[in-house]
N, C-alpha and C positions, 0 to 999 in steps of 0.2 A: 563579612564573608558573603558572597553571592554565588549561587549556583544557577546555571542556565542550561536549557536543553541543548544537546549536541545531536543525538540521533536516536532512533529506535531500530531494533534489529528484529528480523524474522528470518527463519531458515526456509529455504526453498529446494524443491527436488529438481526442477528444470529451470535453470537460470535464464536462458534466453526466452522461454515462454513467460516467465515472471516479468522480465524487463519489458517485453512487448505489452503485457497486460497493464503495467503501471504507466507506460508511455501512452497507450491508446485510451485508457479509461480515466487517467488522472493528470495527464500532461507532464508527468515527471520525466526528467532526463538524467542520464548517468553523469555524475560529476567527478567520480573517482573510482578507481579499481585497484584492488590489491590482489595479486596472484603470484604467490611464491613459486619458484622454479620447480619444486617437488610436486606442485599441482594438487595437493591434498584438499585444498579449499580455495574458494574465490570469494572475495568480498566486493560487492558493487554498491556504491552509495548513489542514491537517487535524490534529486532535489527538485523543488517547484520553481526555482528561478526568482523567487520573491523573498522567501524567508531563509535564514541560515540552517534551519532544521533539515536533517537528512533521514532517509529511510535506508537502512543497511540491509541488503539482501545477502545472506550467507549461503553459499553452495558448498556442500561437502561431497567430494567426488565419489566416495565409497558408499554413501547413503542411498539406499534403494527403497526402503519402506516409508510410507507417509508419516509425517509427524503427528504425535498425539496432541491435539489442540484442546483436550478436555471438553468442557462445556462451551468453549469458545466465548466466554464471558468477557474477555479482554478484546479490545479492538482499536483500530486507528480511526480518526475522524478528520474529514476534510470539509472546509467551508467552500461554497461555490457561489459565484456572483449571479449565475443564471441557472436556477434550479430546474426550470422546464427543459432547457437544452441538455443539461446534465442527465436528467431522467430519461429523455428520449435517446441519448447516446447509450446509456447503460441498458435500457430496454432493448434497443437494437442489437447490442452486443451480448444480450442474454446473461448478464451478470448480476441482476437484482435478485437478492435472496430473501429480503424481508422489507416490508413497508409498514410505516406507522403514519397513516394519513392524518390522524388526529394531531400528532405532534409536528407534521410537515417534514418528516425525515424518512430516509430509507437506507438500506444497507446493500452493498455489493460484496461478492466474495471473489477472492483471487484464485489462481490455479491450485493453491495448496489448501484452500478452505478458510483462510483468514477473512474475517468480516471487516468491512470498512464502512463507517457511517458517513453519509452525505447529508450535510446540513446547509441551509441557506445562510449566506453571509449577512450579518446584521451589524448595524452601528452599535458598538458596545460602550460608547463614551457617555 
């Protein structure tokens, strides 16, 4: 028996704002959308075009209050092949929320306050 990652889900208050954030800051593109006729919710799957892993953005039409992210100890992580260019993009976009220069990483946060770790791509072989 073998399990493989399919997707991670986060709930968002403003679907279009979130899609724009993930496109502009991480290069993700919409790969699939599920939107029932009743319109109570919309699911948008975002992919990096390289791996099969997806980020599922869930929008609940009637939700108005921000989601409780607790201490925000959970996060997504993205590897990047050009750390300097990524840092400059995120700095320009004003989305950097925490830096750990000693470890060579930093975090950005999305419109709903989710933290995303940015790490340099390394050869892991």
